[in-house]
ZAGU-169786 format. One record per residue: residue number from 1; residue in one letter; chain; z, x, y of N, C-alpha, C in turn. Coordinates in steps of 0.1 Angstrom, whole numbers, plus 2048, in hexadecimal, padded with zeros to 3 digits. Layout:
% residues N
NUM	A	A	Z	X	Y	Z	X	Y	Z	X	Y .
...
This chain:
% residues 277
1	M	A	8B7	8AD	958	8B1	8BA	95A	8A4	8BC	952 .
2	F	A	89A	8C0	959	88D	8C2	952	88C	8D0	94D .
3	I	A	887	8D2	941	884	8DF	93C	875	8E2	93D .
4	E	A	872	8ED	943	864	8F1	945	85F	8F7	938 .
5	F	A	853	8F2	933	84D	8F8	927	840	8FF	92C .
6	D	A	83D	909	925	831	911	927	825	907	926 .
7	R	A	81C	907	92F	810	8FE	92F	808	8FF	922 .
8	R	A	808	90C	91D	800	90E	911	806	907	905 .
9	I	A	814	905	904	81A	8FE	8FA	816	8EF	8FA .
10	V	A	816	8EA	906	812	8DC	908	803	8DA	904 .
11	T	A	7FB	8E3	908	7ED	8E2	905	7EA	8E2	8F6 .
12	C	A	7F1	8EC	8F0	7F0	8ED	8E1	7F5	8E1	8DA .
13	L	A	800	8DB	8DE	805	8CF	8D8	7FC	8C4	8DA .
14	T	A	7F6	8C2	8E6	7ED	8B7	8E8	7E1	8B8	8E0 .
15	E	A	7DB	8C4	8DF	7CF	8C7	8D7	7D2	8C3	8C8 .
16	R	A	7DE	8C8	8C3	7E1	8C5	8B5	7E3	8B6	8B3 .
17	F	A	7E8	8AF	8BD	7EA	8A1	8BC	7DC	89A	8BB .
18	D	A	7D3	89F	8C3	7C5	899	8C2	7BF	89B	8B4 .
19	V	A	7C0	8A7	8AF	7BB	8A9	8A2	7C1	8A1	897 .
20	T	A	7CF	89F	898	7D6	897	88E	7D2	889	88F .
21	V	A	7D1	883	89B	7CC	875	89C	7BE	873	896 .
22	A	A	7B5	87C	899	7A8	87B	894	7A8	87C	884 .
23	S	A	7B0	885	87F	7B1	887	871	7B7	87B	86A .
24	I	A	7C1	874	870	7C6	868	86A	7BC	85D	86A .
25	S	A	7B4	85C	875	7A9	852	876	7A0	853	86A .
26	T	A	79C	860	867	793	863	85C	799	85F	84F .
27	T	A	7A6	862	84D	7AD	85F	841	7AE	850	83F .
28	L	A	7B1	849	849	7B2	83A	848	7A5	835	842 .
29	S	A	79A	83A	848	78C	836	843	78A	839	835 .
30	D	A	78E	845	831	78C	84A	823	795	841	81A .
31	L	A	7A1	83E	81E	7AA	837	815	7A5	828	814 .
32	S	A	7A0	823	81E	79A	815	81D	78E	815	813 .
33	S	A	786	81F	814	77A	820	80B	77F	821	7FD .
34	A	A	78A	829	7FA	78F	82B	7ED	794	81E	7E7 .
35	L	A	79B	816	7F0	7A0	809	7EC	795	7FF	7E9 .
36	V	A	78A	800	7F0	77E	7F7	7EE	778	7FB	7E0 .
37	R	A	777	808	7DD	772	80C	7D0	77B	808	7C5 .
38	R	A	788	808	7C7	792	803	7BD	78F	7F4	7BA .
39	T	A	78D	7EC	7C5	78B	7DE	7C3	77E	7DC	7BC .
40	S	A	774	7E3	7BF	767	7E1	7B9	768	7E5	7AA .
41	L	A	76F	7EF	7A7	771	7F4	799	778	7E9	791 .
42	L	A	782	7E3	796	789	7D8	78F	781	7CC	78D .
43	E	A	77A	7C8	798	772	7BC	798	766	7BE	78F .
44	G	A	761	7CA	78E	756	7CD	785	75A	7CC	776 .
45	L	A	767	7CE	774	76C	7CC	766	770	7BE	763 .
46	G	A	76E	7B5	76D	771	7A7	76B	77E	7A2	76E .
47	F	A	786	7A9	776	794	7A6	779	795	79B	783 .
48	S	A	78A	795	788	78B	78B	793	78C	77D	78D .
49	G	A	78C	77A	780	78D	76D	77B	794	76C	76E .
50	G	A	794	760	769	79A	75E	75B	7A8	75B	75A .
51	E	A	7AE	756	765	7BD	753	764	7BF	747	75B .
52	I	A	7CA	748	753	7CE	73E	74A	7DC	739	74E .
53	K	A	7DD	72D	753	7EA	728	758	7F2	721	74E .
54	N	A	7EC	71A	745	7F3	712	73B	7F5	71B	72E .
55	E	A	802	71D	72B	804	726	71F	7FF	720	712 .
56	E	A	7FD	713	712	7F8	70C	705	7EA	711	702 .
57	T	A	7E3	716	70C	7D5	71A	70A	7D4	729	705 .
58	L	A	7E0	72F	704	7E0	73D	6FF	7DF	73D	6F0 .
59	T	A	7D4	739	6EA	7D3	738	6DC	7C9	742	6D6 .
60	S	A	7BF	746	6DE	7B5	74F	6D8	7BA	75E	6D8 .
61	G	A	7B3	766	6D1	7B7	774	6D0	7B5	77C	6DD .
62	N	A	7B0	775	6E8	7AE	77C	6F4	7BA	77C	6FD .
63	Y	A	7C4	774	6FA	7CF	773	703	7DC	776	6FB .
64	V	A	7E6	77A	702	7F3	77C	6FC	7FE	779	706 .
65	A	A	808	772	701	813	76E	70A	820	775	705 .
66	L	A	827	77B	70D	834	782	709	83F	77C	712 .
67	K	A	845	772	70D	84F	76B	715	84A	768	723 .
68	K	A	850	76F	72D	84C	76C	73B	840	775	73F .
69	V	A	83C	77E	737	831	787	73B	824	782	734 .
70	T	A	81A	780	73C	80D	77B	736	802	784	73B .
71	A	A	7F9	788	732	7EE	791	735	7E1	788	736 .
72	Y	A	7D9	78A	740	7CD	782	742	7C1	78B	73F .
73	V	A	7B7	785	739	7AA	78D	737	79F	787	740 .
74	P	A	795	78F	742	78A	78A	74A	783	77E	745 .
75	E	A	77E	776	74E	777	76A	749	76B	76E	741 .
76	G	A	769	767	735	75E	76A	72C	760	776	723 .
77	F	A	76C	77C	723	76E	787	71B	76F	783	70C .
78	S	A	76A	78B	703	76C	788	6F5	76D	796	6EE .
79	G	A	775	796	6E3	777	7A2	6DC	786	7A5	6D9 .
80	D	A	789	7B1	6D5	797	7B4	6D2	79F	7B7	6DE .
81	L	A	7AA	7B0	6DF	7B3	7B2	6EB	7B7	7C0	6ED .
82	R	A	7B8	7C8	6E2	7BC	7D6	6E4	7B1	7DE	6EB .
83	D	A	7A4	7DA	6EA	79A	7E1	6F1	79B	7DD	700 .
84	Y	A	79F	7D1	703	7A0	7CD	711	7AC	7D4	717 .
85	A	A	7B7	7D6	70F	7C2	7DD	714	7BE	7EC	718 .
86	K	A	7B5	7F2	711	7B0	7FF	714	7A9	7FF	721 .
87	V	A	7A1	7F4	723	799	7F3	730	7A3	7F2	73C .
88	I	A	7AD	7E9	73A	7B7	7E8	745	7BD	7F6	748 .
89	Q	A	7C1	7FD	73D	7C8	80A	740	7BF	814	747 .
90	K	A	7B2	814	743	7A9	81D	749	7A7	81A	758 .
91	S	A	7A6	80E	75B	7A3	80A	769	7B0	80D	771 .
92	I	A	7BC	80A	76B	7C8	80D	772	7C9	81C	775 .
93	E	A	7C6	824	76B	7C7	833	76D	7BE	837	779 .
94	C	A	7B2	832	77A	7A9	835	785	7AF	831	792 .
95	C	A	7B5	825	792	7BA	820	79F	7C6	828	7A3 .
96	V	A	7CE	82D	79A	7DA	835	79D	7D6	842	7A4 .
97	V	A	7CB	848	79E	7C6	854	7A4	7C1	852	7B2 .
98	I	A	7B9	848	7B4	7B4	845	7C1	7BF	843	7CB .
99	E	A	7C9	83A	7C7	7D4	837	7D0	7DD	843	7D3 .
100	R	A	7E0	84B	7C9	7E8	857	7CB	7E2	861	7D4 .
101	E	A	7D5	864	7D2	7CF	86E	7DB	7CE	868	7E9 .
102	G	A	7CA	85C	7EA	7C9	856	7F8	7D6	855	7FF .
103	F	A	7E1	851	7F8	7EE	850	7FE	7F4	85E	802 .
104	E	A	7F2	868	7F9	7F7	875	7FC	7F1	87B	809 .
105	A	A	7E3	879	80B	7DD	87D	817	7E2	875	823 .
106	F	A	7E2	868	821	7E7	860	82C	7F5	863	830 .
107	S	A	7FE	865	827	80C	868	829	80D	875	831 .
108	A	A	806	880	82D	807	88D	833	802	88C	842 .
109	H	A	7F7	885	844	7F3	883	852	7FC	87B	85B .
110	M	A	802	870	854	80C	868	85B	818	870	860 .
111	D	A	81D	878	857	828	881	85A	825	88A	866 .
112	M	A	819	890	866	815	899	871	815	891	87E .
113	L	A	80F	885	87E	80E	87D	88A	81B	87A	890 .
114	I	A	824	874	887	831	870	88B	839	87C	891 .
115	T	A	838	888	88A	83F	893	88F	83A	897	89D .
116	N	A	82D	897	89F	828	89A	8AD	82B	890	8B7 .
117	V	A	82B	883	8B3	82F	879	8BD	83E	87B	8C1 .
118	K	A	847	87E	8B8	854	881	8BB	855	88D	8C5 .
119	R	A	84D	897	8C2	84D	8A3	8CB	849	89F	8D9 .
120	L	A	83E	896	8DA	83A	892	8E7	845	88A	8EE .
121	N	A	84C	882	8E7	857	87A	8ED	862	884	8F2 .
122	E	A	864	88F	8EB	86E	899	8F0	869	8A0	8FC .
123	Y	A	85C	8A2	8FD	857	8AB	908	853	8A2	914 .
124	N	A	853	895	913	84C	88E	91E	854	88E	92B .
125	D	A	860	892	92B	868	893	938	861	89D	941 .
126	N	A	858	8A6	93C	851	8AF	945	845	8A9	94B .
127	T	A	843	89C	948	838	894	94E	82A	89C	94D .
128	F	A	828	8A3	942	81C	8AA	941	810	8A0	93D .
129	G	A	814	895	938	80A	88B	934	801	88F	929 .
130	L	A	7F8	886	925	7EE	888	91B	7E0	887	920 .
131	T	A	7D7	88E	91A	7C9	88D	91E	7C3	87F	91C .
132	N	A	7B9	87B	923	7B3	86E	920	7AD	86D	912 .
133	D	A	7A8	878	90D	7A3	878	8FF	7AE	875	8F5 .
134	T	A	7BA	87B	8F8	7C5	879	8EE	7C9	86A	8EF .
135	L	A	7CA	864	8FB	7CE	856	8FC	7C4	84D	8F5 .
136	A	A	7B7	851	8F7	7AD	849	8F1	7AD	84A	8E1 .
137	N	A	7B1	856	8DC	7B2	858	8CE	7BE	850	8C8 .
138	I	A	7C9	84F	8D0	7D4	848	8CB	7D1	839	8CB .
139	D	A	7CA	834	8D5	7C7	826	8D6	7BD	823	8CB .
140	N	A	7B4	82B	8C8	7AA	829	8BD	7B2	829	8AF .
141	L	A	7BB	832	8AE	7C3	833	8A1	7CB	826	89F .
142	N	A	7D1	821	8AA	7D8	814	8A9	7D0	809	8A4 .
143	K	A	7C3	808	8A9	7BA	7FE	8A5	7B6	800	896 .
144	Q	A	7B4	80D	892	7B0	80F	884	7BC	80C	87A .
145	V	A	7C8	80E	87E	7D3	80B	876	7D4	7FC	874 .
146	S	A	7D2	7F4	87E	7D2	7E6	87D	7C6	7E1	874 .
147	K	A	7BA	7E7	876	7AF	7E3	86E	7B1	7E7	85F .
148	F	A	7B7	7F2	85D	7B9	7F7	84F	7C3	7ED	848 .
149	F	A	7CD	7E9	84E	7D7	7E0	847	7D2	7D2	846 .
150	K	A	7C9	7CE	84E	7C3	7C1	84C	7BB	7C1	83F .
151	H	A	7B4	7CC	83D	7AC	7CE	831	7B6	7D0	825 .
152	N	A	7C0	7D7	828	7CA	7DA	81D	7D0	7CD	818 .
153	N	A	7D2	7C3	820	7D8	7B7	81C	7CF	7B0	812 .
154	H	A	7C2	7B1	815	7B8	7AB	80B	7B8	7B3	7FE .
155	I	A	7B9	7C0	7FE	7BA	7C8	7F2	7C6	7C4	7EA .
156	T	A	7D2	7C2	7F1	7DE	7BE	7EA	7DC	7B2	7E2 .
157	E	A	7D5	7A8	7E7	7D5	79B	7E1	7CA	79A	7D6 .
158	V	A	7C0	7A2	7D7	7B4	79F	7CE	7B6	7A5	7C0 .
159	P	A	7B6	7B2	7BE	7B3	7B7	7B0	7BE	7B5	7A6 .
160	Y	A	7CB	7B7	7AA	7D5	7B7	79F	7DA	7AA	79B .
161	G	A	7D8	7A0	7A3	7DE	793	7A0	7D9	78D	793 .
162	N	A	7CD	790	78F	7C8	78A	783	7C9	793	777 .
163	I	A	7D0	79E	778	7D2	7A7	76C	7DE	7A3	765 .
164	V	A	7EA	7A4	76B	7F6	7A1	765	7FF	79A	76F .
165	R	A	807	790	769	811	789	771	81E	789	76A .
166	N	A	828	78B	771	836	78C	76B	83D	77F	76F .
167	N	A	84A	780	76E	853	774	771	854	772	780 .
168	K	A	85E	76A	784	860	766	792	863	772	79B .
169	D	A	86A	77C	796	86D	788	79D	861	78F	7A1 .
170	F	A	858	790	797	84B	797	79A	843	790	7A4 .
171	L	A	842	783	7A3	83A	77B	7AD	840	77D	7BB .
172	E	A	84E	77E	7BC	854	780	7C9	850	78D	7CE .
173	L	A	84F	797	7C6	84B	7A4	7CA	83D	7A4	7D1 .
174	V	A	834	79C	7CA	826	79B	7D0	827	794	7DD .
175	R	A	82F	78A	7DE	830	782	7EB	835	78B	7F6 .
176	E	A	840	793	7F2	846	79C	7FC	83B	7A6	801 .
177	T	A	833	7AC	7F8	829	7B6	7FB	81F	7B0	805 .
178	N	A	81A	7A4	801	810	79D	80A	817	79A	818 .
179	Y	A	823	797	818	82A	794	825	82B	7A1	82D .
180	F	A	82D	7AC	827	82E	7B9	82E	820	7BB	835 .
181	S	A	815	7B9	82E	808	7BC	833	805	7B2	83E .
182	K	A	808	7A5	83D	805	79B	847	80D	79D	853 .
183	S	A	81A	7A1	851	823	7A1	85D	81F	7AB	867 .
184	I	A	81A	7B7	862	816	7C1	86C	80B	7BD	874 .
185	N	A	801	7B5	86F	7F6	7B0	876	7FB	7A5	881 .
186	A	A	805	79E	87D	80A	793	886	815	799	890 .
187	G	A	818	7A6	88F	821	7AC	898	82F	7A9	895 .
188	D	A	832	7A4	889	83F	7A0	884	845	7AC	87D .
189	K	A	850	7B2	883	855	7BE	87D	861	7BB	874 .
190	T	A	864	7AE	871	86F	7AB	869	86B	7AC	85A .
191	G	A	874	7AE	851	871	7AE	843	86A	7BA	83E .
192	L	A	86A	7C5	846	862	7D1	842	86B	7DB	83B .
193	D	A	877	7D8	837	880	7E1	830	87B	7E5	823 .
194	P	A	877	7F2	820	872	7F6	813	87C	7F5	808 .
195	D	A	889	7F4	80C	893	7F2	801	891	7E5	7FA .
196	V	A	88C	7DB	800	889	7CE	7FA	87F	7D0	7EE .
197	V	A	875	7D8	7F1	86B	7DB	7E7	871	7E3	7DB .
198	V	A	878	7ED	7DE	87E	7F5	7D4	887	7EC	7CB .
199	T	A	88F	7E3	7D1	897	7DA	7C9	88F	7D2	7BF .
200	L	A	884	7CC	7C4	87C	7C4	7BC	875	7CC	7B1 .
201	V	A	871	7D8	7B4	86B	7E0	7AA	875	7E3	79F .
202	D	A	881	7E5	7A2	88C	7E8	798	88E	7DB	78F .
203	K	A	88D	7D0	795	88E	7C3	78D	883	7C3	783 .
204	I	A	877	7C7	787	86B	7C7	77D	86E	7D0	772 .
205	N	A	873	7DC	776	875	7E6	76B	880	7E1	761 .
206	N	A	88A	7DA	767	895	7D5	75E	88F	7CA	755 .
207	D	A	886	7C2	75A	880	7B7	752	878	7BD	746 .
208	L	A	871	7C8	749	869	7CF	73F	872	7D5	734 .
209	L	A	87D	7DA	738	887	7E0	72E	88D	7D5	725 .
210	K	A	890	7CA	72B	895	7BE	723	88A	7BA	719 .
211	L	A	87E	7B9	71E	873	7B5	716	871	7BE	70A .
212	K	A	872	7CB	70C	870	7D5	702	87C	7D4	6F7 .
213	K	A	888	7D1	6FC	893	7CF	6F3	891	7C3	6EA .
214	E	A	88C	7B8	6F0	88A	7AC	6E8	87F	7AF	6DE .
215	I	A	875	7B7	6E1	86B	7BA	6D7	871	7C2	6CC .
216	E	A	879	7CB	6CF	87F	7D4	6C5	888	7CC	6BB .
217	V	A	88F	7C2	6C0	898	7BA	6B7	890	7AE	6B1 .
218	G	A	883	7AD	6B3	87B	7A3	6AC	87B	796	6B3 .
219	K	A	87F	795	6BF	87F	788	6C6	870	784	6CB .
220	V	A	868	78F	6CD	85A	78D	6D0	852	793	6C5 .
221	E	A	84A	78B	6BE	843	790	6B2	834	78F	6B3 .
222	D	A	82D	795	6AA	81F	794	6A8	817	799	6B5 .
223	V	A	81C	7A3	6BB	815	7A9	6C6	813	7B8	6C3 .
224	K	A	807	7BD	6C5	804	7CB	6C3	80B	7D4	6CD .
225	P	A	810	7DF	6C8	816	7E9	6D2	80D	7ED	6DD .
226	E	A	800	7EE	6DA	7F6	7F2	6E5	7F6	7E8	6F0 .
227	V	A	7F7	7DB	6EC	7F7	7D1	6F7	803	7D1	6FF .
228	I	A	80F	7D3	6F8	81B	7D4	6FF	81B	7DF	709 .
229	N	A	816	7EB	705	816	7F6	70E	80D	7F4	71A .
230	A	A	801	7EE	717	7F7	7EC	722	7FD	7E2	72C .
231	I	A	804	7D8	727	80A	7CE	731	815	7D4	739 .
232	S	A	81D	7DC	732	828	7E3	739	823	7EC	744 .
233	R	A	819	7F4	740	813	7FD	74A	80C	7F5	755 .
234	G	A	806	7EA	752	800	7E2	75C	80A	7DC	766 .
235	V	A	815	7D7	761	81F	7D2	76A	825	7DD	773 .
236	L	A	828	7E8	76C	82E	7F3	774	824	7F8	77F .
237	N	A	818	7F9	77B	80E	7FD	785	80D	7F3	791 .
238	L	A	80E	7E7	78D	80E	7DD	798	81A	7DE	7A1 .
239	A	A	825	7E0	79B	831	7E2	7A3	830	7EF	7AC .
240	Q	A	82A	7F9	7A7	828	806	7AE	81F	804	7BA .
241	S	A	814	7FC	7B7	80A	7F9	7C1	810	7F1	7CD .
242	A	A	818	7E7	7C9	81F	7DF	7D3	828	7E8	7DC .
243	E	A	82F	7F1	7D5	838	7FA	7DD	82F	803	7E6 .
244	F	A	824	808	7E1	81B	810	7E8	816	809	7F5 .
245	Y	A	812	7FD	7F4	80D	7F5	7FF	818	7F3	80A .
246	S	A	823	7EE	805	82E	7EA	80E	834	7F7	815 .
247	M	A	835	802	80E	83A	80E	814	830	813	81E .
248	T	A	823	812	81B	819	817	824	819	80E	831 .
249	V	A	81B	801	82F	81C	7F8	83B	828	7FC	843 .
250	F	A	833	7FE	83C	840	802	843	83D	80F	84C .
251	R	A	837	819	846	835	825	84D	82B	823	858 .
252	A	A	821	81A	856	818	818	861	81E	811	86D .
253	T	A	828	808	86A	830	802	874	837	80C	87C .
254	A	A	83D	816	876	844	821	87D	83A	829	885 .
255	L	A	82E	82B	880	823	832	888	820	82A	894 .
256	V	A	81D	81D	893	819	815	89E	824	815	8A9 .
257	T	A	831	814	8A4	83C	814	8AD	83D	821	8B5 .
258	S	A	83B	82C	8AD	83C	839	8B4	832	83B	8BF .
259	V	A	825	836	8BB	81A	837	8C5	81E	82F	8D1 .
260	S	A	823	822	8CF	826	819	8DA	831	81F	8E3 .
261	D	A	83B	825	8DC	846	82B	8E4	841	837	8EC .
262	T	A	838	83F	8E6	832	84A	8EE	82B	845	8FA .
263	F	A	823	83A	8F9	81C	834	904	826	830	90F .
264	N	A	831	829	90B	83B	825	915	842	830	91C .
265	N	A	845	83B	914	84C	846	91A	843	84E	924 .
266	L	A	836	850	920	82D	857	928	82A	84E	935 .
267	K	A	82A	841	933	828	838	93F	833	83A	949 .
268	K	A	83F	83B	944	84B	83D	94D	84A	84B	953 .
269	A	A	846	854	94B	846	862	950	83B	864	95B .
270	T	A	831	85C	95B	826	85D	965	827	853	970 .
271	G	A	833	84D	972	835	844	97D	831	836	97A .
272	G	A	82F	832	96E	82C	824	96B	81D	821	96A .
273	N	A	815	82B	96B	806	829	96A	802	825	95C .
274	D	A	7F8	81C	95B	7F3	818	94E	7EB	824	948 .
275	L	A	7EF	828	93C	7E9	834	936	7DD	82F	92E .
276	V	A	7DE	823	928	7D3	81F	91F	7D0	810	923 .
277	Q	A	7C3	80D	926	7BF	800	929	7BD	7F8	91D .
């Protein structure tokens, strides 16, 4: 049984959908720009080099090893490690602000779009269809989402890898996050469960708590409190960033799926005609 809706309701919904799609397109562009600025900020501070792989080389005042946690400094850096810790912290604070603002805007627009897609799915039995402009906007948004996450995969790999590295669990978190980003580009929808990321972040937090306890009982000595705090914040920020990326990819997957389902439903409702070339 078909339920007749006032044409004005359909028109209003379609117009709102157009505006929402256009708004998300702009937000994706703004968020990409923010991430580029974040990368430039970190690389400008020298975070793109200076990895030390052999622990025996950790002899100068520029490096510090804490059991499984090792902090790396930029190539050519000289001076007090405490000053470098302050540089790390300042850059991290800037990054967190950029990411938080960008994600909040992106999240709000994403929720609006998904809500409207669901409404369209509920109403499509009336075969009212969508305007060509709306279909073009959805198609364009789909392309922008793919382009954004190709760029996002690069962002995930570049800036943080040379700041702080933790143990095996932490490296697994990085691998999982990169896999999330790559899989959406390859069309592979497996392994996108955000619970995996949350579990790994919890492991990192537990590792940090164990490390702090060992410091308190004297198992880790001769390390300044400022350095400990900077490394802890750095590792936690990295975990939060990994969670940010993977959750965003997960939500984008839901977005693309919703748009695809809408295409299929509208195609059926209009007798099987191709809605988008």
